[in-house]
N, CA, C and O atoms as CSV, one atom per row, in Angstrom:
chain,resi,resn,atom,element,x,y,z
A,1,MET,N,N,212.387,-6.342,93.903
A,1,MET,CA,C,211.654,-5.278,93.984
A,1,MET,C,C,210.650,-5.483,93.011
A,1,MET,O,O,209.575,-4.931,93.247
A,2,THR,N,N,210.751,-6.202,91.884
A,2,THR,CA,C,209.951,-6.786,90.950
A,2,THR,C,C,208.846,-7.412,91.439
A,2,THR,O,O,207.712,-7.066,91.109
A,3,GLY,N,N,209.121,-8.494,92.358
A,3,GLY,CA,C,208.185,-9.195,92.942
A,3,GLY,C,C,207.316,-8.520,94.292
A,3,GLY,O,O,206.229,-8.923,94.708
A,4,ALA,N,N,207.866,-7.747,94.660
A,4,ALA,CA,C,206.761,-6.695,95.646
A,4,ALA,C,C,205.948,-5.710,94.801
A,4,ALA,O,O,205.109,-5.078,95.443
A,5,ARG,N,N,206.023,-5.468,93.574
A,5,ARG,CA,C,205.128,-4.493,93.083
A,5,ARG,C,C,204.149,-5.357,92.445
A,5,ARG,O,O,203.072,-4.876,92.092
A,6,ASN,N,N,204.435,-6.670,92.249
A,6,ASN,CA,C,203.426,-7.632,91.679
A,6,ASN,C,C,202.289,-8.066,92.705
A,6,ASN,O,O,201.146,-8.422,92.420
A,7,THR,N,N,202.946,-7.938,94.136
A,7,THR,CA,C,201.752,-8.255,94.991
A,7,THR,C,C,201.704,-7.186,96.081
A,7,THR,O,O,201.396,-7.506,97.229
A,8,ALA,N,N,201.940,-6.179,95.819
A,8,ALA,CA,C,201.511,-4.900,95.881
A,8,ALA,C,C,200.015,-4.810,96.095
A,8,ALA,O,O,199.426,-4.650,97.165
A,9,PRO,N,N,199.502,-4.946,94.861
A,9,PRO,CA,C,198.140,-4.595,94.737
A,9,PRO,C,C,197.058,-6.092,95.523
A,9,PRO,O,O,195.889,-5.987,95.891
A,10,THR,N,N,197.725,-7.067,95.568
A,10,THR,CA,C,197.086,-7.997,96.011
A,10,THR,C,C,196.738,-7.760,97.386
A,10,THR,O,O,195.596,-7.895,97.826
A,11,ARG,N,N,197.988,-7.318,98.224
A,11,ARG,CA,C,198.176,-7.155,99.324
A,11,ARG,C,C,197.215,-5.964,99.764
A,11,ARG,O,O,196.743,-5.992,100.901
A,12,ILE,N,N,197.019,-5.293,99.208
A,12,ILE,CA,C,196.213,-3.972,99.524
A,12,ILE,C,C,194.575,-4.113,99.380
A,12,ILE,O,O,193.755,-3.770,100.232
A,13,VAL,N,N,194.311,-4.683,98.135
A,13,VAL,CA,C,192.995,-5.633,97.905
A,13,VAL,C,C,192.654,-6.276,99.159
A,13,VAL,O,O,191.581,-6.016,99.703
A,14,LYS,N,N,193.442,-7.058,99.639
A,14,LYS,CA,C,193.202,-8.103,100.614
A,14,LYS,C,C,193.083,-7.607,101.760
A,14,LYS,O,O,192.215,-8.072,102.498
A,15,SER,N,N,193.963,-6.478,102.236
A,15,SER,CA,C,193.802,-5.518,103.430
A,15,SER,C,C,191.975,-5.017,103.555
A,15,SER,O,O,191.175,-5.209,104.470
A,16,ALA,N,N,191.805,-4.308,102.183
A,16,ALA,CA,C,190.830,-3.403,102.314
A,16,ALA,C,C,189.554,-4.517,102.542
A,16,ALA,O,O,188.823,-4.282,103.504
A,17,ARG,N,N,189.299,-5.515,101.847
A,17,ARG,CA,C,188.320,-6.145,102.041
A,17,ARG,C,C,188.229,-6.744,103.369
A,17,ARG,O,O,187.138,-7.216,103.689
A,18,ARG,N,N,189.259,-6.805,104.243
A,18,ARG,CA,C,189.245,-7.229,105.244
A,18,ARG,C,C,188.262,-6.434,106.241
A,18,ARG,O,O,187.668,-6.909,107.209
A,19,TRP,N,N,188.234,-5.006,105.732
A,19,TRP,CA,C,187.107,-3.847,106.425
A,19,TRP,C,C,185.803,-3.866,105.982
A,19,TRP,O,O,184.994,-3.105,106.511
A,20,ILE,N,N,185.446,-4.656,105.042
A,20,ILE,CA,C,184.231,-4.691,104.607
A,20,ILE,C,C,183.219,-5.055,105.772
A,20,ILE,O,O,183.256,-5.999,106.560
A,21,GLY,N,N,182.522,-4.269,105.674
A,21,GLY,CA,C,181.290,-4.818,107.052
A,21,GLY,C,C,181.376,-3.691,108.126
A,21,GLY,O,O,180.496,-3.438,108.949
A,22,THR,N,N,182.563,-3.059,107.992
A,22,THR,CA,C,183.075,-1.963,109.034
A,22,THR,C,C,181.855,-0.983,109.138
A,22,THR,O,O,181.492,-0.586,108.030
A,23,PRO,N,N,181.232,-0.564,110.050
A,23,PRO,CA,C,180.043,0.797,110.000
A,23,PRO,C,C,180.732,2.062,109.829
A,23,PRO,O,O,181.736,2.439,110.433
A,24,TYR,N,N,179.974,2.762,108.801
A,24,TYR,CA,C,180.562,3.983,108.873
A,24,TYR,C,C,180.214,5.061,110.121
A,24,TYR,O,O,179.165,5.327,110.709
A,25,HIS,N,N,181.490,5.517,110.234
A,25,HIS,CA,C,181.484,6.441,111.090
A,25,HIS,C,C,182.349,7.886,110.799
A,25,HIS,O,O,183.546,7.758,110.543
A,26,ASP,N,N,181.904,8.929,110.826
A,26,ASP,CA,C,182.475,10.013,110.578
A,26,ASP,C,C,183.847,10.309,111.166
A,26,ASP,O,O,183.857,10.596,112.363
A,27,GLN,N,N,185.172,10.282,110.422
A,27,GLN,CA,C,186.485,10.762,110.897
A,27,GLN,C,C,186.850,9.768,111.717
A,27,GLN,O,O,187.503,10.019,112.730
A,28,ALA,N,N,186.412,8.275,111.333
A,28,ALA,CA,C,186.993,7.187,112.386
A,28,ALA,C,C,187.713,6.303,111.313
A,28,ALA,O,O,187.404,6.249,110.122
A,29,SER,N,N,188.914,5.491,112.050
A,29,SER,CA,C,189.618,4.793,111.371
A,29,SER,C,C,189.897,3.577,112.299
A,29,SER,O,O,191.039,3.379,112.714
A,30,VAL,N,N,188.770,2.688,112.655
A,30,VAL,CA,C,189.001,1.111,113.008
A,30,VAL,C,C,188.485,0.505,112.845
A,30,VAL,O,O,187.320,0.474,113.238
A,31,ARG,N,N,189.231,-0.657,111.920
A,31,ARG,CA,C,188.486,-1.881,111.424
A,31,ARG,C,C,187.340,-2.543,112.875
A,31,ARG,O,O,187.478,-2.558,114.098
A,32,GLY,N,N,186.205,-3.034,111.901
A,32,GLY,CA,C,185.686,-3.284,112.367
A,32,GLY,C,C,184.463,-2.540,113.640
A,32,GLY,O,O,183.558,-3.122,114.239
A,33,VAL,N,N,184.748,-1.564,113.692
A,33,VAL,CA,C,184.088,-0.620,114.501
A,33,VAL,C,C,183.718,0.648,113.900
A,33,VAL,O,O,182.602,1.104,114.149
A,34,GLY,N,N,184.307,1.108,113.339
A,34,GLY,CA,C,183.994,2.277,112.177
A,34,GLY,C,C,184.861,3.384,111.564
A,34,GLY,O,O,185.760,3.942,112.193
A,35,CYS,N,N,184.557,3.643,110.387
A,35,CYS,CA,C,185.508,4.231,109.244
A,35,CYS,C,C,184.575,5.221,108.605
A,35,CYS,O,O,183.358,5.043,108.643
A,36,ASP,N,N,185.119,6.255,108.022
A,36,ASP,CA,C,184.714,6.503,106.939
A,36,ASP,C,C,185.614,6.422,105.553
A,36,ASP,O,O,186.617,5.713,105.636
A,37,CYS,N,N,185.401,6.968,104.493
A,37,CYS,CA,C,185.957,6.533,103.283
A,37,CYS,C,C,187.450,6.620,103.587
A,37,CYS,O,O,188.160,5.617,103.511
A,38,LEU,N,N,187.897,7.741,103.908
A,38,LEU,CA,C,189.396,8.558,104.190
A,38,LEU,C,C,190.020,7.307,105.174
A,38,LEU,O,O,191.096,6.752,104.953
A,39,GLY,N,N,188.828,6.892,106.651
A,39,GLY,CA,C,189.781,6.369,107.569
A,39,GLY,C,C,190.055,4.747,106.798
A,39,GLY,O,O,190.995,4.006,107.086
A,40,LEU,N,N,188.995,4.457,105.791
A,40,LEU,CA,C,189.522,2.851,105.336
A,40,LEU,C,C,190.645,3.124,104.597
A,40,LEU,O,O,191.391,2.145,104.559
A,41,LEU,N,N,191.218,4.463,103.751
A,41,LEU,CA,C,192.351,4.479,103.181
A,41,LEU,C,C,193.403,4.361,104.069
A,41,LEU,O,O,194.354,3.630,103.792
A,42,ARG,N,N,193.347,5.093,105.272
A,42,ARG,CA,C,194.418,5.359,106.165
A,42,ARG,C,C,194.337,3.943,106.873
A,42,ARG,O,O,195.541,3.716,106.994
A,43,GLY,N,N,193.757,2.955,107.363
A,43,GLY,CA,C,193.437,1.918,107.886
A,43,GLY,C,C,194.385,0.807,106.871
A,43,GLY,O,O,195.295,0.132,107.352
A,44,VAL,N,N,194.075,0.767,105.702
A,44,VAL,CA,C,194.906,-0.312,104.558
A,44,VAL,C,C,196.309,0.341,104.472
A,44,VAL,O,O,197.336,-0.338,104.469
A,45,TRP,N,N,196.301,1.694,104.402
A,45,TRP,CA,C,198.005,2.144,104.253
A,45,TRP,C,C,198.812,1.643,105.650
A,45,TRP,O,O,199.978,1.265,105.542
A,46,ARG,N,N,198.209,1.655,106.836
A,46,ARG,CA,C,198.793,1.531,108.104
A,46,ARG,C,C,199.156,-0.035,107.947
A,46,ARG,O,O,200.209,-0.594,108.250
A,47,ASP,N,N,198.153,-0.503,107.468
A,47,ASP,CA,C,198.436,-2.155,107.133
A,47,ASP,C,C,199.540,-2.797,106.021
A,47,ASP,O,O,200.273,-3.782,106.110
A,48,VAL,N,N,199.346,-1.848,104.974
A,48,VAL,CA,C,200.259,-2.206,103.925
A,48,VAL,C,C,201.362,-1.373,104.195
A,48,VAL,O,O,202.408,-2.010,104.317
A,49,VAL,N,N,201.449,-0.355,104.305
A,49,VAL,CA,C,202.803,1.115,104.018
A,49,VAL,C,C,203.365,0.675,105.795
A,49,VAL,O,O,204.371,0.065,106.157
A,50,GLY,N,N,202.433,1.176,106.462
A,50,GLY,CA,C,203.232,1.679,107.941
A,50,GLY,C,C,202.566,2.765,108.692
A,50,GLY,O,O,201.446,3.166,108.374
A,51,PRO,N,N,203.065,3.122,109.429
A,51,PRO,CA,C,202.565,4.557,109.873
A,51,PRO,C,C,202.376,5.787,108.745
A,51,PRO,O,O,203.017,6.175,107.768
A,52,GLU,N,N,200.930,6.248,109.540
A,52,GLU,CA,C,200.670,7.382,108.785
A,52,GLU,C,C,201.350,8.429,108.332
A,52,GLU,O,O,201.870,9.114,109.213
A,53,PRO,N,N,201.547,8.847,106.969
A,53,PRO,CA,C,202.742,10.014,106.946
A,53,PRO,C,C,202.251,11.278,107.280
A,53,PRO,O,O,203.066,12.192,107.148
A,54,MET,N,N,201.148,11.569,107.674
A,54,MET,CA,C,200.679,13.155,108.172
A,54,MET,C,C,199.796,12.890,108.866
A,54,MET,O,O,199.105,11.882,108.721
A,55,PRO,N,N,199.604,13.953,109.981
A,55,PRO,CA,C,198.441,13.718,110.905
A,55,PRO,C,C,196.926,14.254,109.987
A,55,PRO,O,O,196.762,15.120,109.128
A,56,MET,N,N,196.252,13.549,110.466
A,56,MET,CA,C,195.013,14.293,109.916
A,56,MET,C,C,194.304,15.396,110.512
A,56,MET,O,O,194.227,15.439,111.740
A,57,PRO,N,N,193.738,16.361,109.752
A,57,PRO,CA,C,193.518,17.368,110.762
A,57,PRO,C,C,191.777,17.114,110.083
A,57,PRO,O,O,191.431,16.465,109.096
A,58,PRO,N,N,190.908,17.946,111.107
A,58,PRO,CA,C,189.637,17.330,111.037
A,58,PRO,C,C,188.970,17.925,109.906
A,58,PRO,O,O,189.023,19.155,109.902
A,59,TYR,N,N,188.172,17.223,108.655
A,59,TYR,CA,C,187.532,17.628,107.878
A,59,TYR,C,C,185.820,18.044,107.597
A,59,TYR,O,O,184.916,17.969,108.429
A,60,SER,N,N,185.753,18.337,106.665
A,60,SER,CA,C,184.069,18.649,106.610
A,60,SER,C,C,183.465,17.098,105.825
A,60,SER,O,O,184.166,16.365,105.127
A,61,ARG,N,N,182.229,16.907,106.112
A,61,ARG,CA,C,181.651,15.896,105.068
A,61,ARG,C,C,180.709,16.544,103.939
A,61,ARG,O,O,179.934,15.899,103.232
A,62,ASP,N,N,180.908,17.892,103.894
A,62,ASP,CA,C,180.185,17.881,102.443
A,62,ASP,C,C,180.484,18.014,101.227
A,62,ASP,O,O,181.051,18.934,100.638
A,63,TRP,N,N,180.028,16.936,100.835
A,63,TRP,CA,C,180.391,16.621,99.082
A,63,TRP,C,C,180.428,17.917,98.294
A,63,TRP,O,O,181.325,18.075,97.466
A,64,GLY,N,N,179.612,18.755,98.475
A,64,GLY,CA,C,179.134,19.932,97.910
A,64,GLY,C,C,180.217,21.184,97.993
A,64,GLY,O,O,179.995,22.260,97.438
A,65,GLU,N,N,181.638,20.860,98.895
A,65,GLU,CA,C,182.217,21.949,99.115
A,65,GLU,C,C,182.858,22.329,97.868
A,65,GLU,O,O,182.862,21.449,97.008
A,66,ALA,N,N,183.510,23.660,97.515
A,66,ALA,CA,C,183.994,24.067,96.609
A,66,ALA,C,C,184.840,25.050,96.842
A,66,ALA,O,O,184.367,26.020,97.434
A,67,GLY,N,N,186.385,25.097,96.435
A,67,GLY,CA,C,187.481,25.923,96.778
A,67,GLY,C,C,188.398,26.069,95.863
A,67,GLY,O,O,188.134,25.505,94.801
A,68,PRO,N,N,189.482,26.690,95.919
A,68,PRO,CA,C,190.639,26.635,94.751
A,68,PRO,C,C,191.242,25.349,94.661
A,68,PRO,O,O,191.502,24.847,93.567
A,69,VAL,N,N,191.530,24.665,95.971
A,69,VAL,CA,C,192.439,24.025,96.567
A,69,VAL,C,C,192.012,22.194,96.627
A,69,VAL,O,O,191.354,21.772,97.578
A,70,GLU,N,N,192.394,21.429,95.714
A,70,GLU,CA,C,191.991,20.033,96.022
A,70,GLU,C,C,192.642,19.315,97.230
A,70,GLU,O,O,193.517,18.451,97.170
A,71,VAL,N,N,192.008,19.873,98.431
A,71,VAL,CA,C,192.658,19.373,99.571
A,71,VAL,C,C,193.127,18.209,99.585
A,71,VAL,O,O,194.356,18.129,99.579
A,72,LEU,N,N,192.221,16.775,99.611
A,72,LEU,CA,C,192.396,15.658,99.555
A,72,LEU,C,C,193.395,15.170,98.852
A,72,LEU,O,O,194.340,14.543,99.332
A,73,ALA,N,N,193.152,15.563,97.118
A,73,ALA,CA,C,194.207,15.403,95.952
A,73,ALA,C,C,195.743,15.785,96.393
A,73,ALA,O,O,196.626,14.970,96.124
A,74,GLU,N,N,196.072,16.981,97.051
A,74,GLU,CA,C,197.429,17.850,97.383
A,74,GLU,C,C,198.010,16.536,98.599
A,74,GLU,O,O,199.205,16.285,98.761
A,75,ALA,N,N,196.929,15.860,99.313
A,75,ALA,CA,C,197.666,15.021,100.353
A,75,ALA,C,C,197.927,13.916,99.642
A,75,ALA,O,O,198.920,13.269,99.977
A,76,ALA,N,N,197.336,13.575,98.823
A,76,ALA,CA,C,197.709,12.305,98.214
A,76,ALA,C,C,198.653,12.422,97.310
A,76,ALA,O,O,199.497,11.529,97.244
A,77,ARG,N,N,198.700,13.250,96.654
A,77,ARG,CA,C,200.254,13.693,95.963
A,77,ARG,C,C,201.366,13.793,96.857
A,77,ARG,O,O,202.378,13.339,96.324
A,78,ALA,N,N,201.557,14.215,98.011
A,78,ALA,CA,C,202.470,14.098,98.834
A,78,ALA,C,C,202.985,12.959,99.415
A,78,ALA,O,O,204.076,12.964,99.987
A,79,ALA,N,N,202.235,11.915,99.307
A,79,ALA,CA,C,202.247,10.845,100.011
A,79,ALA,C,C,202.417,9.574,98.722
A,79,ALA,O,O,203.117,8.584,98.936
A,80,MET,N,N,201.751,9.755,97.525
A,80,MET,CA,C,201.545,8.647,96.789
A,80,MET,C,C,201.956,9.188,95.112
A,80,MET,O,O,202.154,10.360,94.790
A,81,GLN,N,N,201.998,8.308,94.443
A,81,GLN,CA,C,202.431,8.499,93.003
A,81,GLN,C,C,200.877,8.851,92.390
A,81,GLN,O,O,199.890,8.241,92.799
A,82,GLU,N,N,200.805,9.799,91.469
A,82,GLU,CA,C,199.646,10.225,90.883
A,82,GLU,C,C,199.499,9.388,89.615
A,82,GLU,O,O,200.479,8.929,89.029
A,83,LEU,N,N,198.284,9.210,89.225
A,83,LEU,CA,C,198.414,8.304,87.877
A,83,LEU,C,C,197.405,8.850,86.651
A,83,LEU,O,O,196.462,9.444,87.174
A,84,ASP,N,N,197.345,8.845,85.803
A,84,ASP,CA,C,196.370,9.109,84.809
A,84,ASP,C,C,195.313,8.124,85.479
A,84,ASP,O,O,195.748,7.066,85.935
A,85,VAL,N,N,193.629,8.469,85.588
A,85,VAL,CA,C,192.612,8.130,86.125
A,85,VAL,C,C,192.329,6.239,84.902
A,85,VAL,O,O,191.620,5.309,85.288
A,86,ALA,N,N,193.070,6.247,83.624
A,86,ALA,CA,C,192.970,5.530,82.556
A,86,ALA,C,C,194.186,4.481,82.931
A,86,ALA,O,O,194.138,3.373,82.396
A,87,GLU,N,N,195.014,4.710,83.612
A,87,GLU,CA,C,195.948,4.065,83.988
A,87,GLU,C,C,195.721,2.987,85.348
A,87,GLU,O,O,196.478,2.037,85.550
A,88,ALA,N,N,194.589,3.306,86.192
A,88,ALA,CA,C,194.197,2.820,87.600
A,88,ALA,C,C,194.268,1.328,87.639
A,88,ALA,O,O,193.679,0.895,86.649
A,89,ARG,N,N,194.641,0.581,88.213
A,89,ARG,CA,C,194.098,-1.099,88.182
A,89,ARG,C,C,194.047,-1.143,89.537
A,89,ARG,O,O,194.178,-0.191,90.306
A,90,ALA,N,N,193.787,-2.672,89.892
A,90,ALA,CA,C,193.301,-3.041,91.211
A,90,ALA,C,C,194.479,-2.737,92.155
A,90,ALA,O,O,195.670,-2.996,91.981
A,91,GLY,N,N,193.813,-2.063,93.306
A,91,GLY,CA,C,195.164,-1.855,94.554
A,91,GLY,C,C,195.082,-0.335,94.498
A,91,GLY,O,O,194.864,0.286,95.538
A,92,ASP,N,N,195.252,0.318,93.298
A,92,ASP,CA,C,194.756,1.641,93.326
A,92,ASP,C,C,193.951,2.629,93.877
A,92,ASP,O,O,193.049,2.015,94.445
A,93,ILE,N,N,193.760,3.969,94.040
A,93,ILE,CA,C,193.192,4.585,94.920
A,93,ILE,C,C,192.754,5.505,94.084
A,93,ILE,O,O,193.508,6.293,93.513
A,94,ILE,N,N,191.370,5.477,93.929
A,94,ILE,CA,C,190.606,7.090,92.952
A,94,ILE,C,C,189.847,7.572,93.928
A,94,ILE,O,O,189.436,7.004,94.940
A,95,LEU,N,N,189.697,8.605,93.576
A,95,LEU,CA,C,189.145,10.250,94.211
A,95,LEU,C,C,187.892,10.806,93.900
A,95,LEU,O,O,188.166,11.773,93.190
A,96,PHE,N,N,186.621,10.740,94.035
A,96,PHE,CA,C,185.846,10.992,93.566
A,96,PHE,C,C,185.432,12.617,93.609
A,96,PHE,O,O,185.938,13.183,94.578
A,97,ARG,N,N,184.650,13.440,92.790
A,97,ARG,CA,C,184.253,14.415,92.897
A,97,ARG,C,C,182.678,14.379,92.654
A,97,ARG,O,O,182.056,14.242,91.601
A,98,MET,N,N,182.242,14.542,93.930
A,98,MET,CA,C,180.519,13.889,93.972
A,98,MET,C,C,179.498,15.032,93.351
A,98,MET,O,O,178.304,14.767,93.212
A,99,ARG,N,N,179.865,15.904,93.103
A,99,ARG,CA,C,178.967,17.186,92.824
A,99,ARG,C,C,180.270,18.216,91.670
A,99,ARG,O,O,181.449,18.512,91.862
A,100,ALA,N,N,179.343,18.488,90.542
A,100,ALA,CA,C,179.776,19.327,89.648
A,100,ALA,C,C,180.276,20.884,90.221
A,100,ALA,O,O,179.453,21.744,90.534
A,101,GLY,N,N,181.597,21.064,90.291
A,101,GLY,CA,C,182.456,22.195,90.693
A,101,GLY,C,C,182.658,22.063,92.006
A,101,GLY,O,O,183.148,23.044,92.563
A,102,ALA,N,N,182.379,20.976,92.757
A,102,ALA,CA,C,183.016,20.569,94.262
A,102,ALA,C,C,184.450,20.391,94.123
A,102,ALA,O,O,185.076,20.657,93.096
A,103,ILE,N,N,184.863,20.006,95.018
A,103,ILE,CA,C,186.187,19.422,94.950
A,103,ILE,C,C,186.192,17.925,95.396
A,103,ILE,O,O,185.101,17.513,95.790
A,104,ALA,N,N,187.088,17.165,95.401
A,104,ALA,CA,C,186.957,15.561,95.159
A,104,ALA,C,C,187.037,15.248,96.724
A,104,ALA,O,O,187.996,15.581,97.421
A,105,LYS,N,N,185.821,14.510,97.226
A,105,LYS,CA,C,185.847,14.280,98.666
A,105,LYS,C,C,185.439,12.718,99.393
A,105,LYS,O,O,185.242,12.335,100.547
A,106,HIS,N,N,185.438,12.155,98.198
A,106,HIS,CA,C,185.489,10.686,98.250
A,106,HIS,C,C,186.396,9.630,97.848
A,106,HIS,O,O,186.932,9.650,96.741
A,107,VAL,N,N,186.617,8.600,98.792
A,107,VAL,CA,C,187.735,7.953,98.388
A,107,VAL,C,C,187.151,6.305,98.144
A,107,VAL,O,O,186.213,5.827,98.782
A,108,GLY,N,N,187.932,5.578,97.082
A,108,GLY,CA,C,187.677,4.420,96.891
A,108,GLY,C,C,188.931,3.566,96.937
A,108,GLY,O,O,189.984,4.189,97.080
A,109,ILE,N,N,188.998,2.210,96.837
A,109,ILE,CA,C,189.875,1.300,96.438
A,109,ILE,C,C,189.796,0.676,95.512
A,109,ILE,O,O,189.266,-0.372,95.879
A,110,LEU,N,N,190.025,0.622,94.287
A,110,LEU,CA,C,189.997,-0.283,93.060
A,110,LEU,C,C,189.922,-1.841,93.478
A,110,LEU,O,O,190.878,-2.166,94.181
A,111,SER,N,N,189.247,-2.603,93.278
A,111,SER,CA,C,189.628,-4.228,93.852
A,111,SER,C,C,189.767,-5.295,92.629
A,111,SER,O,O,190.094,-6.481,92.651
A,112,GLY,N,N,189.398,-4.436,91.551
A,112,GLY,CA,C,189.619,-5.418,89.917
A,112,GLY,C,C,188.618,-5.970,89.881
A,112,GLY,O,O,187.988,-6.312,90.882
A,113,GLY,N,N,188.199,-6.209,88.442
A,113,GLY,CA,C,186.924,-7.008,88.061
A,113,GLY,C,C,185.604,-6.127,87.635
A,113,GLY,O,O,184.485,-6.492,87.275
A,114,GLY,N,N,186.350,-4.426,87.874
A,114,GLY,CA,C,185.379,-3.536,87.706
A,114,GLY,C,C,184.464,-3.061,89.229
A,114,GLY,O,O,183.432,-2.393,89.276
A,115,HIS,N,N,185.136,-3.579,90.228
A,115,HIS,CA,C,184.451,-3.318,91.326
A,115,HIS,C,C,185.634,-2.177,91.924
A,115,HIS,O,O,186.623,-1.837,91.275
A,116,PHE,N,N,185.319,-1.723,93.180
A,116,PHE,CA,C,185.771,-0.666,94.363
A,116,PHE,C,C,185.171,-1.036,95.343
A,116,PHE,O,O,184.023,-1.478,95.381
A,117,ILE,N,N,186.306,-0.796,96.676
A,117,ILE,CA,C,185.674,-0.888,97.893
A,117,ILE,C,C,185.802,0.845,98.568
A,117,ILE,O,O,186.742,1.629,98.436
A,118,HIS,N,N,184.592,1.024,99.245
A,118,HIS,CA,C,184.880,2.144,99.865
A,118,HIS,C,C,183.748,2.291,100.747
A,118,HIS,O,O,182.761,1.571,100.598
A,119,ALA,N,N,183.819,3.274,101.765
A,119,ALA,CA,C,183.042,3.374,103.383
A,119,ALA,C,C,182.027,4.234,102.571
A,119,ALA,O,O,182.446,4.955,101.666
A,120,TYR,N,N,180.938,4.185,102.821
A,120,TYR,CA,C,179.705,5.168,102.287
A,120,TYR,C,C,178.718,5.226,103.503
A,120,TYR,O,O,178.443,4.165,104.062
A,121,GLU,N,N,178.257,6.208,103.873
A,121,GLU,CA,C,177.397,6.395,104.856
A,121,GLU,C,C,175.926,5.717,104.899
A,121,GLU,O,O,175.117,5.887,103.987
A,122,ARG,N,N,175.716,5.102,105.798
A,122,ARG,CA,C,174.319,4.254,106.094
A,122,ARG,C,C,174.597,2.798,105.319
A,122,ARG,O,O,173.893,1.816,105.554
A,123,THR,N,N,175.630,2.776,104.431
A,123,THR,CA,C,176.060,1.209,104.331
A,123,THR,C,C,177.273,0.862,105.107
A,123,THR,O,O,177.277,-0.363,105.233
A,124,GLY,N,N,178.187,1.331,105.618
A,124,GLY,CA,C,179.647,0.981,106.013
A,124,GLY,C,C,180.616,0.926,104.797
A,124,GLY,O,O,180.593,1.703,103.843
A,125,VAL,N,N,181.559,-0.222,105.001
A,125,VAL,CA,C,182.553,-0.575,103.905
A,125,VAL,C,C,181.871,-1.340,103.187
A,125,VAL,O,O,180.935,-1.964,103.688
A,126,ILE,N,N,182.170,-1.451,101.940
A,126,ILE,CA,C,181.525,-2.197,100.795
A,126,ILE,C,C,182.548,-2.497,99.541
A,126,ILE,O,O,183.548,-1.801,99.365
A,127,GLU,N,N,182.240,-3.473,98.787
A,127,GLU,CA,C,182.605,-3.747,97.825
A,127,GLU,C,C,181.445,-3.680,96.743
A,127,GLU,O,O,180.368,-4.187,97.056
A,128,GLU,N,N,181.607,-2.980,95.256
A,128,GLU,CA,C,180.565,-2.683,94.566
A,128,GLU,C,C,181.062,-2.326,93.118
A,128,GLU,O,O,182.096,-1.852,92.648
A,129,HIS,N,N,179.779,-2.797,92.592
A,129,HIS,CA,C,180.577,-2.594,90.965
A,129,HIS,C,C,180.617,-0.860,90.891
A,129,HIS,O,O,180.009,0.016,91.506
A,130,LEU,N,N,181.655,-0.849,89.813
A,130,LEU,CA,C,182.066,0.802,89.407
A,130,LEU,C,C,181.198,1.089,88.459
A,130,LEU,O,O,181.661,0.694,87.389
A,131,THR,N,N,180.121,1.604,88.318
A,131,THR,CA,C,178.905,1.485,87.352
A,131,THR,C,C,179.362,2.950,86.706
A,131,THR,O,O,180.079,3.757,87.296
A,132,PRO,N,N,178.925,3.090,85.661
A,132,PRO,CA,C,178.906,4.246,84.834
A,132,PRO,C,C,178.858,5.719,85.385
A,132,PRO,O,O,179.266,6.732,84.817
A,133,ALA,N,N,178.243,5.603,86.669
A,133,ALA,CA,C,177.784,7.018,87.600
A,133,ALA,C,C,178.910,7.004,88.439
A,133,ALA,O,O,179.331,8.130,88.701
A,134,TRP,N,N,179.648,5.876,89.040
A,134,TRP,CA,C,180.829,6.231,89.521
A,134,TRP,C,C,181.905,6.692,88.828
A,134,TRP,O,O,182.739,7.492,89.252
A,135,GLN,N,N,181.877,6.170,87.745
A,135,GLN,CA,C,183.325,6.106,86.788
A,135,GLN,C,C,183.210,7.927,86.450
A,135,GLN,O,O,184.144,8.722,86.556
A,136,ARG,N,N,181.824,8.238,86.040
A,136,ARG,CA,C,182.098,9.476,85.529
A,136,ARG,C,C,182.638,10.816,86.727
A,136,ARG,O,O,183.297,11.830,86.501
A,137,ARG,N,N,182.083,10.334,87.932
A,137,ARG,CA,C,182.786,11.347,88.833
A,137,ARG,C,C,184.189,11.078,89.405
A,137,ARG,O,O,184.530,11.660,90.435
A,138,ILE,N,N,185.000,10.240,88.793
A,138,ILE,CA,C,186.476,9.595,89.262
A,138,ILE,C,C,187.115,11.039,88.941
A,138,ILE,O,O,186.764,11.570,87.887
A,139,ALA,N,N,187.964,11.660,89.715
A,139,ALA,CA,C,188.848,13.033,89.704
A,139,ALA,C,C,190.117,12.861,89.521
A,139,ALA,O,O,190.833,13.559,88.803
A,140,PHE,N,N,190.531,11.678,90.333
A,140,PHE,CA,C,192.241,11.661,90.038
A,140,PHE,C,C,192.433,10.167,90.867
A,140,PHE,O,O,191.481,9.757,91.531
A,141,ALA,N,N,193.660,9.403,90.803
A,141,ALA,CA,C,194.028,8.255,91.027
A,141,ALA,C,C,195.497,8.245,91.405
A,141,ALA,O,O,196.335,8.932,90.822
A,142,PHE,N,N,195.745,7.480,92.350
A,142,PHE,CA,C,196.792,7.622,93.118
A,142,PHE,C,C,197.427,5.978,93.209
A,142,PHE,O,O,196.603,5.065,93.264
A,143,ARG,N,N,198.550,5.730,93.218
A,143,ARG,CA,C,198.983,3.998,93.654
A,143,ARG,C,C,200.108,4.043,94.923
A,143,ARG,O,O,201.239,4.529,94.905
A,144,PHE,N,N,199.557,3.517,95.780
A,144,PHE,CA,C,200.534,3.444,96.782
A,144,PHE,C,C,201.963,3.047,96.861
A,144,PHE,O,O,202.386,2.028,96.313
A,145,PRO,N,N,202.910,4.093,97.744
A,145,PRO,CA,C,204.221,3.398,97.529
A,145,PRO,C,C,204.171,2.125,97.826
A,145,PRO,O,O,203.268,1.449,98.319
A,146,VAL,N,N,205.608,1.771,97.354
A,146,VAL,CA,C,205.667,0.243,97.875
A,146,VAL,C,C,206.838,-0.126,98.462
A,146,VAL,O,O,207.906,0.374,98.109
A,147,ARG,N,N,206.724,-1.262,99.650
A,147,ARG,CA,C,208.009,-0.861,100.713
A,147,ARG,C,C,207.873,-2.409,100.954
A,147,ARG,O,O,208.614,-2.977,101.755
């Protein structure tokens, strides 16, 4: 089991990097064809863990959506281990709150060296530097289960 824990982050990042260049497509999850940020996470999950743990209901693209329930974070808690954001490392999932007072609605996968992989409208799946502007938006961090 110890070896699996050491290789899991590498497998996750390798899987996510295979999605780079996939065009952005809202609510899709098909490598090379189209995905959104959650679709990227879903595709990496299928590659690294197996079948998705729950059906995906339709969701809004509104990054300013406010409400009493962190829907994305609650779903992540049901399937992954929540971490203190400061403990997140390569292979871990980060959720971003894109606007003050809004719920977390954007997902990225830490890839190491201060970078992360995510799907972004108009750019598709990219790997980019986790700048201070991105860092201050991180609201939650999660770790994939190891199988």
